[in-house]
C-alpha positions as CSV (number, residue, x, y, z in Angstrom):
1,M,141.3,106.1,117.4
2,K,141.2,105.7,113.8
3,F,141.7,101.9,114.1
4,L,138.8,101.7,116.4
5,M,136.6,103.5,113.8
6,L,137.9,101.2,111.0
7,I,137.0,98.2,113.2
8,A,133.5,99.5,114.0
9,I,132.8,100.4,110.2
10,A,134.0,97.0,109.2
11,L,131.7,95.2,111.7
12,L,128.8,97.3,110.6
13,A,129.5,96.5,107.0
14,L,129.6,92.7,107.7
15,I,126.5,92.8,109.6
16,A,124.7,95.0,106.9
17,F,125.9,92.5,104.1
18,R,125.2,89.4,105.9
19,P,123.0,87.0,103.8
20,G,119.4,86.9,105.1
21,F,119.8,90.4,106.8
22,S,118.8,92.7,104.3
23,F,115.8,94.0,102.2
24,K,117.4,92.3,99.2
25,S,117.2,88.9,100.9
26,Q,113.7,88.5,100.2
27,K,112.4,86.0,97.7
28,P,109.0,85.6,96.0
29,E,108.8,82.1,97.5
30,D,108.5,83.9,101.0
31,Y,105.1,85.1,100.0
32,A,103.8,82.3,97.6
33,S,100.8,81.4,99.9
34,N,99.8,85.0,100.7
35,T,96.7,86.6,99.1
36,P,95.2,88.1,97.3
37,A,97.1,86.7,94.2
38,F,98.9,89.5,92.4
39,D,98.5,89.6,88.7
40,I,100.3,92.4,87.2
41,R,98.0,92.3,84.1
42,E,95.2,93.1,86.2
43,A,96.6,95.1,89.1
44,L,98.6,97.5,86.8
45,S,95.8,98.1,84.3
46,G,94.0,101.2,83.6
47,T,94.9,104.4,85.5
48,L,96.5,104.3,89.0
49,M,97.3,107.2,91.6
50,S,100.3,107.1,93.7
51,E,102.1,109.0,96.5
52,G,105.5,108.4,98.0
53,M,108.7,109.6,99.6
54,I,112.2,109.0,98.7
55,Y,114.5,108.7,101.6
56,G,118.4,109.4,101.4
57,P,121.1,107.3,102.9
58,T,120.8,108.8,106.4
59,G,117.2,107.8,106.5
60,R,115.6,111.3,106.0
61,V,113.1,112.2,103.5
62,T,114.9,113.9,100.4
63,S,111.7,114.0,98.2
64,R,108.0,113.4,98.1
65,F,106.0,112.8,94.9
66,T,102.7,112.2,93.4
67,A,102.2,110.1,90.2
68,E,99.8,108.7,87.8
69,F,100.2,105.4,86.2
70,T,98.5,103.9,83.0
71,G,98.8,100.4,82.4
72,A,97.5,98.5,79.2
73,W,97.9,94.8,78.4
74,D,97.6,92.7,75.1
75,G,97.9,89.2,76.2
76,A,101.5,88.7,77.6
77,T,102.8,92.2,76.7
78,G,102.0,95.3,78.4
79,T,103.0,99.1,79.0
80,L,103.1,101.1,82.1
81,A,103.4,104.9,81.6
82,E,104.4,106.8,84.7
83,E,104.1,110.5,85.2
84,F,105.8,111.8,88.6
85,M,105.4,115.3,89.9
86,Y,108.0,115.9,92.7
87,D,107.7,118.5,95.6
88,T,110.4,120.5,93.9
89,G,108.2,121.1,90.9
90,N,110.1,118.8,88.6
91,R,108.4,116.2,86.5
92,Q,109.5,112.8,85.3
93,S,108.0,110.4,82.8
94,R,108.9,106.7,82.2
95,K,107.2,104.1,80.0
96,W,107.7,100.5,81.1
97,F,107.5,97.7,78.3
98,L,106.7,94.5,80.1
99,T,106.6,90.9,78.8
100,M,105.1,87.9,80.8
101,G,107.1,84.7,80.9
102,E,106.5,81.3,82.5
103,N,105.6,80.8,86.2
104,G,105.0,84.4,87.1
105,H,108.4,85.5,85.7
106,F,108.5,88.7,83.5
107,T,111.0,91.2,82.0
108,A,110.7,94.9,81.5
109,T,112.6,97.7,79.9
110,A,112.4,101.4,80.0
111,E,114.5,104.2,78.5
112,D,116.4,105.0,81.6
113,V,116.8,101.3,82.6
114,I,120.2,99.6,81.6
115,G,119.7,96.4,80.1
116,V,116.6,94.3,81.1
117,A,114.7,94.4,84.4
118,T,113.8,90.9,85.7
119,G,110.9,90.2,87.8
120,R,108.4,87.6,89.3
121,Q,105.0,87.6,90.7
122,L,104.2,85.3,93.2
123,G,101.5,85.3,96.0
124,N,100.4,88.6,96.8
125,T,103.9,90.2,95.8
126,V,105.8,91.3,92.6
127,S,109.6,91.5,92.9
128,M,111.9,93.2,90.1
129,R,115.6,94.0,89.9
130,Y,117.3,96.4,87.4
131,K,119.8,99.1,87.0
132,I,118.6,102.7,86.3
133,R,120.4,105.8,85.3
134,L,119.3,108.9,87.2
135,P,118.5,111.9,85.3
136,K,121.2,114.4,84.6
137,E,119.8,116.9,87.2
138,A,120.3,114.0,89.7
139,G,124.0,113.3,88.9
140,S,123.4,110.5,86.1
141,H,124.4,107.9,88.5
142,V,123.8,104.2,87.9
143,L,121.9,102.5,90.8
144,D,120.9,98.8,91.4
145,V,117.3,98.8,92.3
146,T,115.2,96.3,94.0
147,D,111.4,96.9,94.0
148,W,108.9,95.0,95.8
149,L,105.1,95.5,95.3
150,Y,102.7,94.1,97.7
151,L,99.0,93.8,97.0
152,V,96.6,94.2,99.8
153,E,93.0,93.0,100.2
154,N,91.5,96.4,99.1
155,G,93.1,96.3,95.9
156,N,95.9,99.0,96.9
157,I,99.4,98.1,96.4
158,L,102.3,99.0,98.7
159,N,105.7,99.6,97.0
160,R,109.0,99.5,98.8
161,S,112.3,100.1,96.6
162,E,115.8,100.0,97.7
163,M,118.6,101.9,95.5
164,R,122.3,101.0,96.0
165,K,125.5,102.1,94.6
166,F,128.6,100.0,94.8
167,G,126.5,97.7,97.3
168,I,125.7,100.5,99.4
169,K,122.1,101.6,100.0
170,V,121.8,105.3,98.8
171,A,118.0,105.7,98.8
172,E,114.8,104.0,99.5
173,L,111.3,104.7,98.2
174,I,108.2,103.9,100.0
175,A,104.8,104.5,97.9
176,T,101.2,103.6,97.7
177,M,99.3,102.9,94.5
178,R,95.5,102.5,94.1
179,P,93.2,102.5,91.0
180,A,92.0,105.9,90.3
181,P,88.4,107.0,91.2
């Protein structure tokens, strides 16, 4: 019985990690012709409001949040301050420092990000990958994050992020972002 269970787990792992069969397999080029064009210097400027949920590894909602983002740009460099309020009453702040490169590529840093995040805007999307250290109350785990932002016609942004540890998905975030009224 244990042998059959191991085979089933191995087969599921092969399917889940098969190239082209996962969220991480998306490429900015997949969205190059989509509109409206996403320029983070415009879309992430001023005050934005956000609501979202975080799903755990079983697919159940583990946390809900609201957030306010404040973006400011000076040419090719910008900041994005994030203030989160979770359904538990906990608050979290993060400040991103962004630098635009060539052909839509950019880099970003933040205090809880390990190293430098790399990203690209193309078509109506922005993608970014980085490693983040969770707060102490969340176990201080280091997770690999893949973020995708999708700009829609009315100016709202849909955000989907996947967090992995040792290659295994441990959380997923779904959120909306929109300019503050």
